[in-house]
Each structure stands twice: as structure tokens, then as C-alpha cells.
N, C-alpha and C positions, 0 to 999 in steps of 0.2 A: 504495499500500500506507499503511495506517494499522495503528501499532501502539499499543499503550495500556501506560501508568502508571500506575501504583496509590503510586506514590513521595510520600507526603503532604509532604514537607520538601521536594523540588522543585516540588509544586502550590502549596505557600507563596512560594516562590523567584519563582516565573513570576506568580503575583498582583503582588506586591510591585513586580516591575520594570514593570509595566504600569497601575500603581495611580494614577489621577487623584486621589483622594480616599481621606484616612485608613481612611474607613470600608470601601473596597473589602477593607482587611485582615479586617474583621468575618465575610468569606464570608458574607453574610446578603441581597445583594442592595442597592443604595443605597436603594431604594425604602421597605425596611423597618429604616429608622433607628430610627425610633420603637419597635420590636419590640426593637432591643439594646437602647435605654435603658432600657425595662420590664424585660428581663430583669435588667439590672443593677443596678436599683433592688431587686428583689424579694431579690436577692446581699444587698446594704448591708442589707436591713431584717433579712435569715438572719442576719447574722453580728453584726450589732449594731455596725458599722461607727462607731465615734467619733473623734472628736480625741483626739491621743496614741498611735494606734495607729500600728502599722509594719506595711505590707500587702507582700505579693508575691502579684502578679497574674500564674500562668502560663498562657500562651498569651493576651496581654491583648488580642489583635486590632485594635481602629482605637482604645484607649485611653482607653474609653469610662468605665470602673471607676478608671483613674489621676486623669480630671477629675473624679470625684464624689469620691475622697479628698482630692483636694486642698482642694475646696469645704468636705471637714467637718473639714478641719484635722489631719488623720494629719501622724504625723512624719515618716515618712518611706512614698514609693509607688511601689513599683518594679514594670516589667513585663518577660516573660521574653516574646520570641520563638523561632522554629526559625530563621530566615534573617539572615543581618546586613541583606541587600535588605530584610526587614522591617524590622527596626530603625532605619536609614536613615530612611523614611518617619515613623516617630514621632517620633526624633531630630529632623526637619526640624519638626514641631511642637510641640517643645518638652517631650517627656515624657520621662520618665527611665526609658529601656529596655536590657536587655540579652541580647544572643542566647544562647540555653540551652535543652538537650532536660528531660524531665520526668524522663531518670533520672538526668543529670549536671548538676545545678541549679548555676548561678555564685553561690551564695548563700551566705553563712557561716552555722555552726550557730548553732541556738536566736535567730535575728534576727528571726523576725517573730511578732507576735503575732496576725494573720490573713494565711491562706494562701487564696488561690483558685485555684483549675483548673478552668475552666468548659469543656464539649462541647470537651474535648483529650481526654480519656484514650479516649475511642473509638475514636482516630486512632494509636493506640501500640499497637504489637505486644503480643500476649498474655504473652510470655515475659519484656517489659521491665515490668509491672505493677507486680510486686512490687518492686523496685529503684527504679520513679518513688515508690511510696509510701513507701519506707522515707527517698526523698529529702526528701519533703515533711515527713516527723516529723522529720529531721533538723537542717531548716531552722527548723521551729515552736519557739516558745518554750513552755516548761513552763506550760499553762493556754491554749494559745494556739486561736482557732476556725480551722478548716477546712474549706471548702466546694468541693465534690471534684461537681462537676453535671455533668447530662445524660450518665449512663452508661447506656447503652441492657441491659434486662435480656431481651430478646428477641434471635434473628439477623434480621437485616434486608438484604435484596439491594441492590446496586449498582443505582439507576437509569441509570446510565450505557450507553447500548445498546451491547452487542458487536460490532463490525463491524469489516472489515478490508480496505474497500476507502471510499474518498473517495466515490464513486457514493451507497454505502449510505448515510455518517456524513450524506451533505446529503437523500437522500429521509428519515430518521429526525427530522431534524432541521424539515423542511419539512411535515411532517406531523404532530410532537406539540409544536413550539415555534411554527411559523409564520415568516413572511417574514423577519423582521430578525434571529432564530438562523441562519437559513438564509444571511443574506447576511453576517455576523458570520464565520461559520464559513470559507465563500467566500472573503472578504480574507485570512484564515489562512491557507489552501491557497495563497492566489495569494503572500503575502509566504513560504511554505516551499518555495515551487517557485524564488522568484527568488533565495534566499539561499543555496540548496541544503540549507538545514536539514531533519532529520528529519521526517517526518511523525507526529507523541509527542500525542494524546488523554491530559493528565491530567484525572482527572474528579476528584480529590479529594473525593471522595463513599463512598469503601469504608470501611466498617466492619471493623476490625479487634482489637475488643473489647467484650465484651458478658460480663454476669453476673448471674444470679440474685442478689435482695437477700444472702440468707443467705452466698453466695458473696465477695462484695465485702467486706461486713461481716466476713468472715473473714481477707478480703487486706490489710485494713486495719486490724484487732486484730493481726495479725501482724506488722504494720510500724512498732505501737505505738501505733495511735490508738484511740481510742475514739468508740461511737458516739452520737450526741445524739438524730439524729431521722434519717429520711427520709421524702419523699415522694413523689408521680408530677408530671413536669413535665408543663407544659400539652400543648407542642406541640414535636415529636410525644409523645403518650402511653405510647412505647413505652419509655419513658427515666426512670431515678428521680434526684432530687438528692438529696446526702447531705450532713446539718451533722457533723462530726466535731470533737474535741477530743485535747489533745496532754496527758495525765494532768502532773499537778504534780509 
């Protein structure tokens, strides 16, 4: 019997426990390091990150943006991750990171001139979005630039198979993902069997929040943020990026 969990925090925790490379925390696959770099280069350009800025990167992944900030000469650059396990991976790499969730940011009031939260809010439960946006506004200095990226504007369906047995899961992986994925799952199942751990699939792909631009802009405005501009994300093209600011 296989059960399924859409708890994204637990998914992040399990990923960190088995991470062999900090880029595993970017959740894009190691072969997509260049994509991660390109995305963050565009974020740096969008927020006009420069020397003297104080950056907070919410959901900082593998720390790519923090490294870029250091090279740009920012005054401070702190990243936030959902679990202590992820924090430990990046701290070993020498980065300034803390554990924190979007609706409870461990950051002082008005301490960031740039706030980035990319590919994060889509996994936050909808009922926590208003509080998360208020927290982002709280930590931002007056005049701060705020980048909120990869916000889906259409409902998406989780591609993870809805299976209940090990046989079904192995059959799906062999058919859809190939022998390597099949063998990886077989090893995981053997581990579950040997350790007596429950067979739980943590997909990490469930989208909890999406909003049309009008709705998301209204939510941001209610939290105290002003829209500068928004544009369609390249891939997937069903998401938007938003550049906002906190009024002076």
C-alpha cells in the first residue's frame, strides 16, 4: 500500500536529508543548473540589485541569488528556507540562511531594500497568502523593490500519478519515466521494507495557490504593496512574475 502526501514542507525536509549537492534544493534537477542561474540573473535585472542593497530571498533554494548578491556587493543578503534540514545544507556552503515560513518571517520590520519570493507562493495554502503578503510588506523598507515570481494564473493539475499500490507506481514509472526512475523507486521501496517505514510518496508538485493578475494585484495592494509591472513567465507560460514596491 502506498499513500500520498502533498505536505510541501515535509517534501523539502526529505529532499534536504538526501541532498548530495546544494542545487538539489532548487528542485529543478541537477541538469538544469543553467536554468536556475538564468532565472536569477533576470531577477537581479528586474529588481536592479546593486551594491548597498539589503536582500531577503524567501525560499532561496540552492542560494544562487545569495551568491549573486554577494558578488554585487550588497550590504546584507539573507535567505529563508522552510526547514532546518535545508538551512543546514546551505550553511555548510557558507551562506547566511534561516528557517522561516512565508506567513511568519524571522526578519525585523523594514529591514530589506529588496525582497524576492520566487516560485514559492504557489505552494502556500490560499488561506495563508494574505498573511504572507503582509509579512513581505512588513519586512520591506519604504521604497523597497519586491519581486514575487512564478504565480500561476490558471489552475494546474498535479502530474504525479494517483496510485495506491507499489505495482502501479513501478508500472507508471517504467512506462512514463524509463528504467532509471523505475530502479530508483525500486530501491526506495526496498528501503521502506527493510526499515519498516511507511510507503509515502511526497510529490512536491501540488499547486496550492493560483490567481488571475487582477486578483493577485488586489491582494498585494491590500497588504500595502504597489504594482510596478507584471509579465508572463517564460516556462511554464501559465505563470506571471510581479515587480512591486512598498510606498515611501
